[in-house]
Structure formats: C-alpha cells, structure tokens
C-alpha positions, 0 to 999 in steps of 0.5 A: 759455879762450874760450867760443863760442855753443852751448857750443863751447870754444876754448883759447888756447895759446902757440906758438913765436915766428916772424917771419912769424906770430904765436905764437897758435893756436886749437883747437876742442873736438874738436881741429879747426883751420885751418892754412896749408899753407906755414908759410913764407908770410906771413899775407897771402899764404897759399895760396887755399882753396876755389877759390884764395881764402881763405874769409871768416867770412861764407862759413864761416857759410854753409857746411854745416860750420858749420851742423852743428858736430857733423859728422865733417868737423870732426874730420877737418880737419887741425890744427896739432898733427896736421901735421908741417910746422909748429906756427906759427899761421896766419891761418885759425887766427884765424878763429872759427866763427860763433855757433850757435843751435838751430832755433826749432822745436826751442826751441818743442818744448823750452819746450812740453815744460817747460811740460807737465812743470810742469803734470804731477802729478809736478811738482805733487807734487814742488814744490807739495805737497812741504811740505804732504805732509811735514807731513801725514805727520809729523802722522799718524805722531805720532798713530799713535805716540801712540795706540800708546803710550797703548794699550800703557800701558793708558790706552785703554778696551777697545772689545771684549774679545779673541776668546778671552774673549768668550762663545760666541754664544747658540745659536738655539733654538726658544722654549717654547710659550706656555700659555693661562691656566687658567679657574679657580683651580688646586686645587694653589694652594688646597691650599698653606699661606697667608701673612698679612702683616698683622703688618707694618702696625703696624711701618710707623708713622711717628712725628710730627716735623718734615719740612723735609728734602727727602729725594727731592731728596737721593736724586736729587742724590746719585745723579747726583753718584755715577753720572751727572755724571762728577764727583769720585766719591770725594768724592761717596761720602765725602759721602753714605754713612755709614761703616757703610753696609749694602747688600743686593743680589740673591741675598742679598749684602751690602756693609758699609762705605764701602770695600766700597761704593767697590770695588763702584761702581768695578767697575761703572763699569769694566764699563759706562763709559757707565752711566747711572741713570735715576730714574723716581720717588721717594717718601719717608716719615719725619721730620727726627729719625728719618730717611726711608725712600725708594723709588726705581725706576730704569732702568739703561743701559750698554755692557759694555766691561770685566770685570764681576761676571757675566763677561768683557766682551762689548761689548754694550749692555744696559738693565735695571730695578730698585728701591732702598729707602734709609734716609737719616739725618742724621749727628749727628757731622757734620750731613751727611745720609747713606745708612745702608742700602739694599736694591736688587733689579735684573733681573740675569737680563735683564742677563745675557741681554742680555750674551750670557753663559752663565748657568751660568758666572755667579758666584753663590750656589747659592741666594738667601740673602735672609732672610724679613723676615716682620712686620719691615720693613727699617727700623723707626722705633719705638720707635727707628730700626733696620734689620732684625735680620738686617741688624743682625747682619751690621753688628755682625759687620763692626764686630767684624772691623774692630775686630780688624783695627785692633788687629792 
C-alpha cells in the first residue's frame, strides 16, 4: 500500500500481462483512475488529452481537480475497472497526484483552537488537576467514612441530645415583683422558737499535735488529679480515697464506699465532659495524728453534653458554686493520706435552671433528709477522731451489707 500526502491512499494491484503495457495499475481512494482510450496503442503513443497532448504532472497539479481532491469529478473519472475495453495499465495510470497541503490560514485556525482548548478550564481540570482532585476526593471520602464508623460505634461525644429528649424551652414569664425590706424586725420572727448553737463550740477543739502535713496542698493536688488534669482517674481515686469513704451531698444523699464514689465521678464526667473545678480557697485545722478538717469553696463549670442525675443532656453551659468540708487522715495500713469523709453542698437549683430542665421532673427526694447536727460537728477530734453519729450509723450499715454480700 502506498500512502500519499493528505491521507490519499493508492493501492498497487496486479494486472494481466501485456506486451504493450506494464501489468501495473494504480487506483485512487475513491476508485478514480486515468486510463488510455486505446489499449492497443503503446505507452508513448497514447492519444492526446486536453487539446491533443498528454498533461504533465505539473499541469495536473495546477488543475482545479488536484487542488480540490474531494470534487465529484474525481469520482466521475472513468477507471480501468469501469471500462469494458481493457484492464491494461496505461501511462496515465502511473501519474500520481501531487501532494496536497491545507491552506496556511486553516492550519493557523486549527492551532489557535488547540491552544485555546489547552488554556481552557476543561483541559486544566482533565489534565492538570486530574491527580490532585482524585487524591482530595479519596481523602475526603476516607474522613467521612471514618467519622461515620466512629459515630456508629459510639466513640463520638454527643454534641447535642436528640430533639425528642431535649426539655421544652423555658417559657417567658414575668418575674415576681420585688419587695422592699421591712423597716423593723418582724413580729412573727420574734415570736418563733430561738436556737443557740453555743453547744457546738466545745466540740470544735483541736488537740495538740504535730502539724507537718500540708493538708491544703493535699486537697488542691488531689482535686486536680481526679477532676481537672485529664490523667488516670481510676488511679487517683484508688490513691486518695479510703475504702469506707463517705460522701454527704445535697438533699441528704449519701455515697458510701469507693465503688459508689467512682460511679458518681464517672457519671458527672459523662454529663459534663469539659467539667472543671475552680478552687477559690482552702482552710485546714488538725494535726498529723488525728487528721485534718479542711474547708474548700469552689466554682464548677461545664457543658451538659450527656445524661446527668438531673435529666437528659441539653447542650447548655452552666456555672455553679459550692463548698466542701473534708476529713483527711493518714491510712495506718498504707501510710497514704486519704479522704475518709466529705460533706458537700452545691447550688443545684442554679444548675438546673441554667440547664433549662423542668425542676418538677428532676429526680430528687420529696424532702431534704439531711439530719440536724445540733451540738455535734461533722468531725469530732476528741476524745478520738470520729464523724457524726448519723453518718457513722450509715457507714456501719454499709459495712454490714458489704460483709453479707461477700459471704454469699
């Protein structure tokens, strides 16, 4: 196969042998071919064409036919195959068309179009940004799938409770009207039964003894390790709290034992993952032998992102204050200073209001069951260190129940 310029193809075919002509023939792409009118005439004596003479290649190149290779006249030209007279190749069969080249202006237009295409946004996205875009899409899909799996498995923190678990928004109500203070002491107050707490004073005496232990430092450090530093919470609870630890809270509730304490601490951390206890002061009285009584006012802050002892999560931030009194003693079995008991009261009314919960639905006792400790301090150092009789009774009952459970 022979290929001419501009894609024109010419096929070299065999023909029947002849003494007067070579048995070669050329056919164009559209089957057009020049042939002799008289196949008996020799090659050098073929009849004249175009005014009695055979056209040369130069003349053919200047002719309109060869300048427009796709003209219909080419297809209409008789060929050796289309004539019934002869199939012998002639001299005109050997004349090849001149090379064809497009108009220079057409080439310029094509190049300009190609340059414009390469500079377009489609070419830029298809060729330049193809790999980066594929990488970015893959990375994004990976992040989305990973986040979905973590949330499905329960590792993601609940940013906000489902709408059906959120409490209804507090209705806008007009506050009660303010009342001016009375000018004199109310007569009803003067008629009520009086109370004298002087009996407590003699029971607050601290016996003499060495005071080398930094009790306030212990209170501050232990509070940070349990609540604020985000370290090993279990290790901190095990280290700083006695096995029979007693905690007295609001509404007269009691927590007895290290396990019950751990449950309460972890529940509060789930309800307020960002909880922080800001210690505002500390005062301790006691000695290294009998132990120390410490008072610690504090301010708590946190966002309610999980269920709490008050109700479902609301996603609201709150700040509430409180005061805790602690009994800190040295464990004779281990030598480690530990909390033996604590009495804490916090402004839970303010907390519930800030969370937007319906106070009537908050789980709580019908009444505040905190006993009246008249004339008896929470911690008495003489004649020997002891907690209040009511708390001591609760602690002894807990020990009996624990012993029964161990026996079973």
